[in-house]
PALO-130106 format. One record per residue: x, y, z of N, C-alpha, C, O in turn. Coordinates in steps of 0.1 Angstrom, whole numbers, plus 2048, in hexadecimal, padded with zeros to 3 digits. Atoms other than C-alpha are relative to their C-alpha. Layout:
% residues N
XYZXYZXYZXYZ ...
% end
This chain:
% residues 331
7F580A7FE2F3F5AD968017FD80F800806817 7FF8057F32F6F46DB680E7FD8038157F57FC 7F28027FD318F46DC77FF7F680E7F77F7817 7FF8097F4322F2ADE180480880C80C81180B 7FE7F97F3322F35E068047F580A7FD7EB80C 7FC80B7F7336F21E1F7FE80680E80580F811 8037F97F2327F2AE428047F680C8037EA80B 7FC8077F3334F1FE647F47FE8077EB806807 80D8027FA31AF0FE7A7FE80B80B808811810 8037F57F6308F27E928057FC80E8097F1810 7FA8037F2312F2AEB77F77F58057ED7F1801 80780C7FA309F0DECD7F28048067F080F80B 80D7FC7FB2E4F0BED78007FF80F8067F7815 8018007F12DBF13EFB7F97F48057EE7F1800 80680D7FB2D4EF4F0F7F58048097F580F80E 80C7FE7F92B4EEFF2180380380F7FB80A816 7FC7FE7F22C5EF0F4380480E80280281480D 7FB7F37FE2D4F11F3C7F780B7FB7FA8177FC 8097F78062B7F21F2A7F980B80B7F4806815 8057F77F72ABF41F3B7F07FF8007E97FC7F6 80F7FF7FF287F43F487FA7F28007EE7F17FC 80680E7FF282F1DF4C7F67FF80A7F8802816 80D8017F7260F16F5B8027F780B8047EB809 7FE80A7F5261F08F7E7F27FB8027E88017FE 80D8057FD245EF2F8B7F980980B7FE80E814 8077F77F8229F05F9B8007FB80F8017EF812 8018057F2226F06FC17F27FB8027E87FD7FA 80C8087FD20AEF2FD17F58098027EA8057FE 80C7F77FC1F5F10FDD7FD8087F17F280D7F0 8047F880C1F6F20FB97FD7F87F47FE7FD7E9 80180980B1EEF01FA57F38047F77F38047EB 80C7FD8071CAF0CF9D80180D7F77FC80E7EC 7FD7F48071D5F2FF928087FE7F48068057EA 7F780380B1F0F20F7C7F97F87F67FB7FA7EA 8088088091D8F07F6D7F68097F77F48077EB 8097F78081C0F24F6280880B7F88028117EF 7F87F68061DDF3BF568027FC7F28037F07EF 7FC80280F1E5F3EF3180F7FB8008187FF808 7F2806801204F28F2880980B7FB8068127F2 7F57F7803224F3DF268087F97F480B7ED7F5 7F780580A239F39F0680D7FD80581280380E 7F38037FC25AF28F0A80A80C7FC8088117F1 7F77F6804277F42F0A8097FC7F480D7F07F4 7F880480A28BF43EEA80F80480381280E809 7F27FE7FD2B2F40EEB80480E7F97FE8127EE 7FC7F38072C4F61EE38067FD7F280C7F37F0 7FA80280E2CDF66EBE80F7FF801817805809 7F28028022EFF5BEB380780C7FB8038137F2 7F87F3804309F77EB180C7FB7F88158037F5 7F4805807323F61E9F7FD8027F07F37FD7EB 8017FD80D328F6CE7B8037F47F780C7ED7FB 7FD80B809327F54E5F80C8057F780E8107F3 7F37FE809347F50E4A7FE7FA7F37FC7EE7F2 80180480D345F4FE2580E7FD7FB8178057FB 7F2803803363F3CE188038077F180F80A7EE 7FD7FB80D35FF4BDF580381080280A8167FA 8007F17FE35BF71E0380180280E7F7806815 7FD7FD7F236AF74E267FF80F8028038177FA 8037F27FE360F94E3680C80A80080A8167FC 7F47F67FF383FA3E3C80C7F780380A7EC807 7F48087FC3A7F98E408057F97F48037FC7E8 7FA80A8093B8F7CE2F7F57FA7F77EC7F37FC 80C8058083A1F72E108017F18017F77EB7FE 80080E7FF3ACF4EE177FB7FB80D7FA7EF80F 8048047F23A0F4EE3B7F47FA8017F27F280A 80D80680037DF45E338027F27FC7FC7E9803 7FF80F803388F25E228087F980A8067ED80C 7FA8077F53A0F1CE3E7F77FD80B7F77F2811 80A8047F5384F1FE577F77F67FC7F47ED803 80A80A80436CF0CE428077F28018027E8806 7FA80E800384EEFE3D8037FC80E8027F0811 7FC8047F338EEEFE617F37FC8087F47F3810 80C8027F936AEF0E6F7F87F57FA7F47EC802 809809806357EDCE568067F37FC7FF7E97FB 7F880B805373EC3E4A7F77F87F57F37EC7F6 80880780B360EBCE2A8077F47FA8137F37FB 7FB80A807366E9DE168068067F28018117ED 7FB7FB80C37AEA1DF57F48027F57F580C7EE 80B7FF80935AE9CDE17F680B8037F18127FA 8087F47FC346EB6DF480880D7FD8028167F9 7F87F5804363ECEDF08008037F17FF80F7ED 8017FF80F363EC7DCA7F38067FC7F380E7F2 80E7FC80333DECFDC980180F8027FE8177F8 7FF7F17FD343EF1DD980A8087F78078137F3 7F67FA809361EF9DC37FA8017F27FB80B7EB 80780180D34DEEFDA37F480B8007F38127F5 80A7F5800330F08DAE80780C7FD8038157F6 7F97F380134AF23DB18068027F280680C7EC 7FB80080F35AF1AD8F7F58047F77F780C7EE 80C7FD808338F1BD7F7FC80E8027F68137F8 8027F27FD333F3DD8F80A80A7FB8088167FB 7F57F8805353F4AD8080880580B81080F809 7F77FB7F4363F4EDA280E7F88018107F180B 7F4809803385F3FD9780980480C8107FA811 7F67FC7F539AF53DB17FB7F980D8047F4814 8058077F4384F44DCD8037F17FE8077EB808 7FC80E80238AF21DBE80E7FE8038127F580B 7F38007FE3AEF28DBE80480080F80C7F8814 7FE7FE7F33AEF33DE27FC7F38088027EE811 80780C7F9398F15DEC80A7F47FF80D7ED808 7F780B8013AFEFBDDD80D8018068117F780C 7F37FE7F93CFF0ADEA7FE7FE80F8077F8816 8038027F23C0F0BE0D7FE7F18038037EC80D 80180E8003B5EE7E0780C7F880280E7F180B 7F48068013D7EDCDFE80980280D8107F9811 7F97FD7F43E6EEDE1C7FA7F880D8017F5816 8078077F53CCEDCE338007F17FE7F97EA805 7FD80F8013D7EB9E267F57F97F57F57ED7F4 80880680A3BCEB4E098097FF7F48088077EA 7F780280B3D6EA8DF17FA7F67F67FF7EB7F4 80680780A3BFE9BDD68058027F280680E7EF 7FA7FF80E3CEE95DB27F880A7F97FE8137F2 8087F88083B1EA7DA280180F8047FE8187FB 7FF7F37FC3B7EC6DB680B8087F880A8147F5 7F67F98083D7ECEDA37FC8037F280080E7ED 8057FE80E3C6ECBD817F580C8017F58157F9 8097F67FF3A9EE1D8C80580E8038018187FE 7F97F47FD3C0EFAD9C8078067F48068127F2 7F87FC80B3D6EFCD7D7F58077F57F88107EE 80A7FB8093B5F01D687FC80D8057FC8167FD 8047F37FB3A9F1DD7F80A80B7FF8078167FD 7F47F68013CBF2ED7E7FF8067F28008127EF 7FF7FB80F3CAF2FD587F48087FD7F58127F5 80B7F88043A7F3BD5680080E8077FB818801 7FF7F47F93AEF56D7080D8097FB80F813801 7F67F88063CDF62D5C80C80180981380B808 7F58017F83E8F58D7580C7FE7F780A7F97EC 7F480280840CF56D688027F27FC7FC7E9803 80080D806415F37D5380A7F880A8087EC80C 7F78097F8433F2DD6B7F97FB80C7FC7F0811 8078037F541AF2DD887F77F37FD7F67EA805 80980C805403F13D748097F57FE8067EA802 7F780A802421F00D6B8047F980D8067ED80E 7FC8057F242CEFCD8F7F47F68057F77EB80B 80B8087FD409EEED967FF7F37F97FD7E87FF 80180C80940AED5D7980B7F880480A7EB804 7F68087FC42CECAD857FD7F980C8017ED80D 8048067F341FEC3DA97F67F57FD7F57EB804 809809803403EB0D988087F37FA8047E87FD 7F980A80641CE9BD848077F780B8067EB80A 7F98077F6430E92DA37F67F88097F97ED80E 8098077F7411E89DB67F97F37FA7F97E9801 80780B8063FFE71D9E8027FC7F37F97F77EC 7FD80280D411E6DD7E7FF7F17FC7FB7EE7F1 80080E803412E48D807F57F88067F57EC806 80C8057FA3F1E41D927F38027F77ED80C7F7 80A7FF8093D7E38D797F38058057EC80D7FF 80C7FD7F93BAE3AD917FE80F8027F4815800 7FF7F17FD3C4E5ED9C7FE8097F37F78137F2 8017F980D3C8E68D787F28017FC7ED80C7F8 80D8018053A6E5CD6F7F68098087ED810803 8087F77F8397E6ED8D80180E7FC7F78167FB 7FE7F38043A7E8ED837FA8047F27F580F7F1 8067FE80D39CE8AD5F7EF8038017E980B7FA 80D8007FD379E85D6C7FB80F8067F1814803 8037F37F937AEA5D8180180C7F57F98157F5 7FD7F680A389EBAD647F47FF7F67EF80A7F1 80B80080836BEADD4F7F48088057ED80F7FE 80B7F97F9352EBBD6880380E8007FA816800 7FE7F1800364EDCD688018057F18038117EF 7FF7FB80D363EDED4280C8007F880C8047ED 7F3801806387ED8D3A8017F37F98087EA7FD 80180C806380EBDD2180E7FC7F98127F17F9 7F48038083A1EC0D0C80A7FB80A8107F1808 7F78047F63B6EBED2C7FC7F18058057E9808 80480C7FA3A1EA0D388047F57F68097EA7F9 7FC80B80B3A7E8ED1680F7FD8028137F2801 7F18027FF3CCE93D1B8037F680C80B7ED80B 7FF8097F43C9E82D3D7FC7F27FD8027E9801 80480D8033B6E65D3080A7F97F780B7ED7F8 7F68068093D1E60D1580D7FC8098137F2807 7F58047F73ECE61D317FD7F48088067EC80A 80480C7F93D8E47D458007F37F78047E87FB 80080C8093D5E30D2780E7FC7FC8107F07F8 7F28058023FBE31D218057F880D80C7EE80B 7FB8087F4400E25D467FA7F28008007E9804 80880C8003E5E0AD437F87FE7F47EC8007F5 8087FF80C3DAE04D207F57F68007EC7F87F7 80A8097FF3C4DE7D2A7F38058077E97FE805 80B7FB7FA3ACDFCD3E7F68077F67FB80F7EF 80A7FA80B38CE05D297FC80E8037F78147FA 8077F47FC382E24D3D80680C7F87FF8157F4 7FB7F480739BE3DD2D7FA8017F37F580B7EF 80580080F391E34D0A7F18037FE7EC80A7F6 80F7FD80136CE32D117FC80E8037F68147FB 8037F27FC369E52D2380580B7F77FE8147F3 7F87F6809382E65D0E7F88007F27F880A7EB 80880080D36DE59CEF7F58097FF7F28107F5 80D7F77FF34FE6BCFB80480F7FF7FE8177F9 7FB7F27FE363E8BD038058047F280280F7ED 7FB7FE80D374E88CE17F68047F57F880B7EB 80C7FE80A352E87CCE7FA80D8057F48137FC 8067F27FD347EA6CE280980B7FB8048157F5 7F77F5806366EB9CD88027FE7F280A8067EC 7FD80380F365EABCB480E7FF7FC8128057F2 7F2801801388EA2CB88027F27F98017E87FF 7FF80B80838FE89C9C80C7F780580B7EB805 7F38087FB3B2E7FCA87FC7F980C8007ED80D 8028067F43A6E79CCB7F57F37FE7F67E8803 80A80C802388E63CBD8097F47FB8067E97FF 7F880B8063A3E4FCA98077F980B8077ED80B 7F98057F53B7E4ACC87F87F78087FB7EB80B 8088087F739BE3ECDD7F97F47FA7F77EA801 80580C80638AE27CC480A7F77FD8087EB7FF 7F580B8023AAE17CBA8057FA80C80A7EF80C 7FC8047F33B4E14CDE7F77F68067FC7EC80C 80A8097FB393E03CE78027F27F98027E8800 80180D807396DE7CCC80F7FA8018107EE7FF 7F28067FE3BCDE3CD18037FB80E80B7F280F 7FA8027F33BFDE3CF67F57FB80A7F97F4814 80A8037F839DDDDD077FB7F17FE7F37EE7F5 80480E801399DB7D0D7FA7FB80D7FF7F1812 8068057F3384DB5D2C7F57F67FB7F37F47EF 80A80B804367D9BD2E7F68067F87EF7FE7F1 80D7FA80734EDB3D1F8078097F48028137F1 7F97F980B367DBED027F68027F47F880C7ED 8097FF80C34BDB9CE77F980D8007F88157F6 8077F37FE338DD6CF580980C7FC8068147F3 7F87F5803355DEDCF48058017F280680C7EC 7FC80180E361DE2CD27F48067F77F680E7EE 80B7FC80933EDE7CC37FF80F8017FE8157F7 8027F37FD33CE0ACD280B8077F88078107F0 7F57FA80735FE13CC37FD8007F17FF80A7EA 80380280E354E06CA17F48097FB7F480E7F0 80A7F7804333E1ACA180580D7FF8028147F5 7FB7F2800345E3ACAA80A8027F480A80D7EE 7F57FE80C361E35C907F78027F37F880B7EB 8087FE80C346E2FC767F980D7FD7F98137F3 8077F2800332E4FC7F80A80A7FD8068127F5 7F67F5803352E64C7E8057FF7F28078097EC 7FC80280E35DE55C5C7F58067F77F880E7EE 80B7FB80833BE5EC4E80080F8018008167F7 7FF7F17FE33DE82C5D80A8067F88088107F2 7F57F980735FE88C4F7FD8007F180080A7EB 80280080E355E7CC2C7F580A7FC7F68107F1 80A7F7803336E92C2E80680F8008018187F9 7FA7F37FF34DEB0C3680B8027F581280C7F4 7F57FF80B364EA9C1880E7FB8068187FE7FF 7F38037FA380E9BC2F8027F07FD8027E8806 7FE80F802384E79C1D80D7FA80480D7EF808 7F48047FB3A8E76C248027FC80E8077F2812 8018017F23A3E7AC487F77F48047FA7EC80E 80980B7FE387E61C488077F37FC8077E9804 7FA80D80439BE47C3480B7FD80B80D7F180F 7F58037F63B8E4BC4E7FB7FB80D8017F2813 8068067F43A1E46C6C7FC7F27FE7FE7EA807 80480D802391E28C5D80B7F57FF8097EA803 7F58098033B2E18C528077FD80F80A7F1813 7FA8037F23C1E1DC767F77F88087FC7EF80F 8098087F73A2E0FC878007F17FB7FF7E8803 7FF80E8063A3DF0C7080D7F980380E7ED805 7F28057FC3C8DECC787FF7FC80E8047F1812 8008027F03C1DEFC9E7F87F38037FA7EC80D 80980A7FB3A6DD5C9E8047F27FC7FE7E87FF 7FB80D8043BBDB9C8E8057FA80D809800817 7FD8097F43C1D9CCA68057F37FA8007EE7F1 7F980A8053DAD81CA07F97F28047F87E97FC 80680C7FC3C9D66CB47F580180B7F7809814 80A8007F73A8D61CC67FB7F28017F77EB7F7 80680E7FD39DD40CD77F48018087F4809811 80C8007F737BD3ACE47FB7F28017F87EB7F8 80580D7FD370D1CCF67F18018067EF808810 8108017FC349D15CF97FD7F28038037E97FD 80580D7FC337CF8D087F38018067EF80C80A 80E8017FA315CEDD148007F780C8097EE80D 8018087F430ACDFD3580580880D80881380B 7FC7FB7F4313CE6D5980F7FF80381380380E 7F38027FE337CDED5680880C8008048177FB 7F57F67FF356CF3D5D80C7FC7F98127F27FD 7F4804807371CF2D4480A80D801805818802 7F67F6800392D06D448088017F480C7F77EF 7F77FE80C3A4D15D2680E80580481080D80C 7F37FC7FE3C9D18D258087FF7F38077F57EC 7F97FF80D3DFD23D0880F80080481480880C 7F08007FF405D1BD078058077F48028037E9 7FC7F880A416D35CF380F7FB7FC8157F3803 7F3805805437D31CDE80B80280A8157FB809 7F57FE7F744DD3FCF98007F780C8097F8815 8018087F5441D25D117F680580B7F27FE815 80A7FA7F542AD3CD257F27FB7FD7EE7F87F2 80D805801407D30D2D7F780A8057F9810810 8097F67FD3EAD47D2D7F27F98057ED7F07FE 80B8077FA3CCD3CD447FA80B80A7FF81680B 8057F77F63B5D4AD5F80980380C80780D813 7F67FE7F53D3D47D7880B80A7FA811812802 7F67F68073E9D5AD5F7F98077F57FB8037EA 8087FA80A3D2D71D4C8088097F580380B7EB 7F77FA8093EFD85D3B80D7FB7FF8127F880A 7F280580240FD79D2C8098097F98058137F4 7F77F880742ED88D1F7FF7FF7F18048077EA 80280380F426D79CFD7F48087FB7F28077EF 80C7F8806407D90CFA7F27F88027E87FD7FE 80C8057FD3EDD77D057F880680B7FE80B814 8097FA7F63CED82D187F57F68027EE7F27F8 80B8097FD3B6D6AD2A7F480A8027F381180C 8097F6801396D7DD227F37FC80B7EF804813 80C8037F8379D6AD348007F18058047E77FE 80180D7F9374D4DD4C7F27FC8007EA805804 80F806800354D37D487FE7F58088087EE80B 80580C7F9341D1ED5A7F17FE7FD7E98077FA 80E804802320D0BD587F980280C7FF804816 80780680C303D06D587FA80C7F77F48097ED 8067F68082F9D29D4A8088007F38148027F3 7F980180B300D26D2680780C7FC81280B7F5 7F87F380330AD4BD2280D800807815807803 7F37FF7F7326D45D3C8097F37FB8147F27FF 7F880D804332D23D2B80A8057F48098007E9 7F67FB80B34ED36D1780C80680780C80D812 7F37F97FC373D3ED1C8068067F58048017EA 7FA7F880B387D55D0780F80280381380580E 7F37FC8003ABD5ACFF8038087F37FF8047E8 7FC7F880B3BAD76CE980D80480081380780B 7F27FA8003DBD80CDD8008097F48018057E8 8007F680B3D9DA1CC980B8007F780A8007EB 7F37FF8083FDDA1CBE8087F480580D7F5810 7FA80C7FB40CD7ECC180E7FF7FB8128087F3 7F280380542FD70CBC8007F37F87F87EA7FB 80080B808437D57CA28027F48068097F3810 7FF80E7FA435D32CAA7F47F98037E97FE7FF 80C8087FE41DD17CB57FA80380E801804818 8097FF7F5401D1DCCE7F97F38037F27ED7FB 80880C7FC3F3CFFCE17F58048097F680B813 80E7FD7F93CFD00CEE7FF7F58098007E9804 80280B7F63C9CEBD0E7F18038057EE80E808 80D7FE7F93A5CE6D1B8007F580B8017E9809 8018077F33A2CD9D3E7F27FE8067EB807808 80C8037FA385CC7D4C80180280F80A7FD816 7FF7FD7F237DCD4D707F47F98087F77F2811 80B8067F935BCC8D7B7F28017F77F18087ED 80D7FE806336CC2D707FF7F77F48087F07F0 80380880C326CB2D518008097F47FD8047E9 
% end
């Protein structure tokens, strides 16, 4: 098993001007003798006497000193630091991971994923529960409402093998921003690995209910395939009731009250606008409305595949919807 070693750079190299034994130009009277003499090898600089510092196993003193020295001298990027911590984690050196993250936090490396990995390492190493909870509370204060940071933390937890905790973070991110496809799509793969039927149901239903990006057909098809495979597996295991529940919830989630698709041929540019019962207008300029409308796709010619615009309202309000098509340019 190989453990990560963090070494400080060797002592500075001796410059040419200060190197001992530097050869001087030969005197005029001794030129012939020098030309016939065997060439002398250049002197070697003295070996470095500076000891390397292993951040994971410092030689003596404070066990965190190696980490502090490493961070101070090398100033690694968060991604480089994460790679070193991951190697130590895979080697089972969880106390070293704990010391490294704590030293990094003190040094100003306040990345959201560090709190998640620190809590995970504390749990594996058997630290008290109140200590773990304090770390998790710090993480909540740091990035509880930042979807991007939550997604990054979930990705790091996945790399560290904490799949169930990563699933929880993806669910948290989806609650903050239901329209983002990443939490559902990535979590769906994790749920399949964990064979977590409830998480599969949440992810598949979330995709068909909330993901309405321009490439939504790809996401919806993926969710449908996974749902069908899971239902078949449940029935094969004799869990027909669970299979029926999953299929029923998925079919309910994929229901859509209104979908408008505008298609045309030629090099023209047309714009779609939908006026909703509340008087709100959904268009490229106002892609989401309080009435639940979503402007999915903006199209333009002459590429036929791009000559399409879409509006969708998964859960609409009662009333009359007026569809407006505006000519912009082209034929």
